[in-house]
C-alpha positions in Angstrom: 20.8 13.4 -10.8 18.8 12.2 -7.9 17.2 15.0 -5.8 17.4 14.6 -2.0 14.4 14.8 0.1 15.5 18.1 1.6 15.5 19.6 -2.0 11.9 18.4 -2.6 10.5 19.0 0.9 10.1 22.7 0.1 7.7 21.9 -2.6 5.8 19.4 -0.4 5.6 22.0 2.3 4.1 24.5 -0.1 1.3 22.3 -1.4 0.2 20.9 2.0 -2.3 22.6 4.3 -0.2 25.2 6.1 0.2 25.1 9.8 -0.9 28.8 10.1 -4.2 27.9 8.4 -5.0 24.9 10.4 -6.3 26.6 13.6 -9.3 28.1 11.8 -10.3 24.7 10.5 -9.5 23.0 13.8 -11.8 25.4 15.6 -14.8 24.5 13.4 -13.9 20.8 13.6 -13.5 20.9 17.4 -16.9 22.7 17.7 -18.5 20.0 15.5 -16.9 17.2 17.6 -18.3 18.8 20.8 -21.8 19.2 19.4 -21.8 15.7 18.1 -20.5 14.3 21.3 -23.1 16.1 23.3 -25.9 15.1 20.9 -24.9 11.4 21.0 -24.5 11.4 24.8 -27.9 13.1 25.5 -30.0 11.6 22.7 -32.8 9.7 24.4 -34.8 8.9 21.3 -35.7 5.3 20.6 -35.2 3.6 17.2 -32.8 5.3 14.8 -29.8 7.0 16.4 -26.2 7.9 15.8 -24.0 6.0 18.2 -20.5 7.4 17.4 -18.5 9.3 14.8 -15.0 9.2 13.2 -13.2 11.9 11.2 -11.4 10.2 8.4 -10.0 10.9 5.0 -6.9 13.0 4.1 -7.3 15.2 7.2 -6.9 12.2 9.5 -4.2 10.6 7.4 -2.2 13.8 7.2 -2.1 13.9 3.4 -4.4 16.9 3.0 -3.5 19.6 0.5 -3.9 23.4 0.9 -7.2 24.7 -0.4 -7.6 26.0 -3.9 -10.7 27.3 -5.7 -11.5 24.0 -7.3 -10.4 21.9 -4.3 -11.6 23.1 -0.9 -10.6 21.5 2.4 -12.7 18.3 2.4 -13.1 16.1 5.4 -14.9 12.8 5.7 -17.2 12.4 8.7 -18.3 8.8 9.4 -21.5 8.5 11.4 -22.4 5.1 12.9 -26.2 4.6 12.8 -28.2 1.9 14.4 -31.8 1.1 15.4 -33.4 -0.3 12.3 -32.4 -3.7 10.8 -33.9 -2.7 7.4 -31.8 0.4 6.9 -29.5 -1.3 4.4 -32.6 -1.7 2.2 -33.9 1.8 2.6 -31.2 4.4 1.9 -33.7 7.2 1.6 -34.7 6.7 5.2 -31.1 6.6 6.3 -30.2 9.8 4.4 -33.3 11.6 5.5 -32.6 10.7 9.1 -29.1 12.0 8.9 -30.1 15.3 7.3 -32.6 15.9 10.0 -30.1 14.9 12.7 -27.5 17.3 11.4 -30.0 20.1 11.1 -30.8 19.7 14.8 -27.1 20.2 15.5 -26.6 23.0 12.9 -30.0 24.6 12.2 -28.4 27.5 10.4 -25.8 25.6 8.3 -26.0 24.7 4.6 -26.6 20.9 4.9 -27.1 19.8 1.3 -28.1 16.5 -0.3 -26.8 15.7 -3.8 -29.7 14.0 -5.5 -29.6 12.1 -8.8 -32.1 12.3 -11.6 -34.2 9.6 -9.9 -34.4 11.5 -6.7 -32.0 9.2 -4.8 -29.4 10.8 -2.5 -25.8 10.4 -3.6 -24.1 12.4 -0.8 -24.7 14.7 2.1 -22.4 17.7 2.8 -22.0 20.4 5.5 -20.5 23.6 4.2 -19.0 26.1 6.6 -19.0 29.7 5.7 -15.8 31.7 6.2 -13.3 28.9 5.8 -15.0 27.0 3.0 -14.6 23.8 4.9 -16.7 20.9 3.5 -17.7 17.8 5.5 -18.7 14.7 3.5 -21.1 12.7 5.6 -20.5 9.0 5.4 -23.2 6.8 7.0 -22.3 3.3 8.1 -24.0 0.5 10.0 -22.0 -1.8 12.2 -22.1 -5.5 11.4 -22.1 -8.2 14.1 -19.6 -10.1 11.9 -16.8 -9.7 10.9 -15.9 -7.7 14.1 -15.2 -4.0 13.5 -16.6 -4.1 10.0 -19.5 -2.0 8.7 -22.0 -1.8 5.9 -21.6 1.4 3.9 -23.6 2.7 0.9 -21.5 3.0 -2.2 -20.1 6.5 -2.5 -21.8 8.6 -5.1 -24.3 5.8 -5.7 -27.6 4.7 -4.3 -28.2 1.1 -5.6 -28.3 -0.3 -2.0 -25.7 -2.9 -2.8 -24.0 -4.2 0.4 -20.5 -2.7 0.7 -18.6 -4.2 3.6 -15.5 -2.5 4.9 -13.7 -1.4 8.1 -13.2 2.3 8.7 -10.9 1.7 11.7 -8.8 -0.9 9.9 -8.4 1.4 6.9 -7.0 4.0 9.3 -4.7 1.4 10.8 -3.5 0.5 7.4 -2.7 4.2 6.6 -0.8 4.5 9.8 1.3 1.4 9.0 2.1 2.9 5.6 3.4 6.1 7.3 5.3 4.1 9.9 6.9 1.9 7.3 7.9 4.9 5.0 8.5 8.3 6.5 8.1 9.8 3.0 4.7 8.1 2.3 2.6 11.3 3.0 5.0 13.5 1.0 4.8 11.1 -2.0 1.0 10.9 -1.8 0.7 14.7 -1.4 2.8 15.3 -4.5 0.9 12.8 -6.6 -2.5 14.3 -5.4 -1.2 17.8 -6.4 -0.3 16.4 -9.9 -3.7 14.7 -10.2 -5.4 18.0 -9.4 -3.2 20.0 -11.7 -4.0 17.7 -14.5 -7.7 17.8 -13.6 -7.9 14.1 -13.1 -9.6 14.3 -9.7 -13.2 13.0 -9.2 -15.9 15.6 -9.4 -19.7 15.5 -8.8 -20.2 14.8 -12.5 -17.2 12.6 -13.4 -15.1 9.9 -12.0 -11.4 10.4 -11.6 -8.3 9.2 -9.7 -9.3 9.3 -6.1 -7.0 10.1 -3.2 -7.7 6.7 -1.8 -6.6 5.0 -5.0 -3.3 7.0 -5.1 -2.6 6.0 -1.4 -3.3 2.3 -2.2 -1.0 2.3 -5.3 1.8 3.9 -3.3 1.3 1.4 -0.5 1.2 -1.5 -2.9 4.5 -0.5 -4.4 6.1 -0.2 -0.9 4.8 -3.6 0.1 5.7 -5.4 -3.1 8.6 -3.5 -4.6 10.3 -2.4 -1.4 10.0 0.8 0.7 11.0 3.9 -1.3 11.7 6.8 1.1 13.3 9.0 -1.5 10.6 11.4 -2.6 11.8 11.8 -6.2 12.2 8.0 -6.8 8.9 7.3 -5.1 7.1 9.7 -7.4 8.9 8.4 -10.6 8.2 4.8 -9.5 4.5 5.7 -9.3 4.4 7.2 -12.8 6.5 4.3 -14.3 4.1 1.8 -12.7 1.0 3.4 -14.1 2.6 3.9 -17.6 3.9 0.3 -17.9 1.6 -2.0 -20.0 -0.3 -4.6 -18.0 -1.4 -2.8 -14.9 -1.9 -5.6 -12.3 -4.8 -6.3 -10.0 -4.0 -4.7 -6.7 -5.0 -6.6 -3.7 -3.7 -6.9 -0.1 -2.8 -9.8 2.2 -4.9 -9.9 5.4 -8.0 -8.3 3.8 -11.3 -10.2 3.7 -12.3 -12.2 0.6 -10.9 -12.5 -2.9 -11.0 -10.2 -5.9 -14.3 -10.9 -7.8 -14.9 -10.9 -11.5 -14.9 -7.3 -12.7 -15.6 -5.3 -15.8 -13.8 -2.1 -15.0 -10.4 -1.3 -16.6 -8.5 -1.6 -13.3 -9.1 -3.1 -9.9 -7.5 -1.5 -6.8 -8.8 -3.4 -3.7 -9.7 -1.9 -0.3 -7.0 -3.1 2.1 -9.7 -4.4 4.4 -11.8 -6.2 1.8 -10.5 -7.4 -1.5 -14.0 -7.5 -2.9 -14.2 -3.7 -2.9 -12.8 -1.8 -5.9 -11.5 1.7 -5.0 -11.4 2.4 -8.8 -14.9 1.1 -9.5 -16.1 4.3 -11.1 -13.3 4.6 -13.6 -14.2 3.8 -17.2 -11.9 3.1 -20.1 -11.7 6.7 -21.4 -10.8 8.2 -18.0 -8.3 5.4 -17.2 -6.6 5.9 -20.6 -6.3 9.6 -19.9 -4.7 8.9 -16.5 -2.3 6.5 -18.1 -1.3 9.0 -20.8 -0.7 11.7 -18.3 1.3 9.3 -16.1 3.4 8.3 -19.1 4.1 11.9 -20.0 5.1 12.7 -16.4 7.4 9.7 -16.3 9.1 10.6 -19.6 9.4 14.3 -18.6 11.1 13.4 -15.3 13.4 11.0 -17.0 14.4 13.5 -19.6 14.9 16.2 -17.0 17.2 14.0 -15.0 19.3 12.9 -18.0 19.5 16.5 -19.3 20.8 17.7 -15.9 23.4 14.9 -15.9 24.4 15.7 -19.4 24.9 19.3 -18.4 27.4 18.3 -15.7 29.5 16.1 -18.1 32.2 18.2 -20.0 32.0 18.0 -23.7 
């Protein structure tokens, strides 16, 4: 028996960040925005400088889940940096500048660099005491062409390879998904909860099924298979899609470039640039685990539905 959205909405409401909890995070975020705005406005230094910022990720897209011990509230903060044409070739200089810049704004905060075995910076985070809020700092450098695109270091990596994307167009794409399907955020939230429950989420030490990849698969299905606004059917369709042999290359019309030759088990393109793989870090073992869990979820949901229907039919 198909469940109505009203019957599943209670679950979705329980797993998302609660309205009562949002003010304490908003206070810290608003304070950060004020400090950054003042710093950018009054910064008279020459050379390297931050020119603007954007809050992105699940907070901005409204797909954020409530915090748990293993999964704190995590927000992406994009900082646009300019002033040195060679920055794309010197990630250490870029990261060192940003750490110093943030320490000027928050001298008492825990601003940490995740460094690999070779001493290269993988990520920069700000951790707020009290709420446990974490800010992932994402540096980008604006490109003159294409318009509104940026160069961004590969997340979690430090090889300096040019990674071209558009932060603002990614946000526009997410908004189009929500406008097209009123249940988009509910479906994505539910699948992110399943991913976390099954411990398939990315960690500092291991790749996993990213929130971005989940969003893109749900969006791809809506675009290519028809909008599914029923929460239950949308969730089941996701699991069926993952568990069906022959997972396709996922790409998007209107994005730059074409999908390149790849060696990863799956390719899920960035909706702004088909050259970028949102599933680049997945290896065969992790992908197989994801597929097995998706197949189990699909079969379990199908059995649950048929058992409920059988229960209603008189013997």
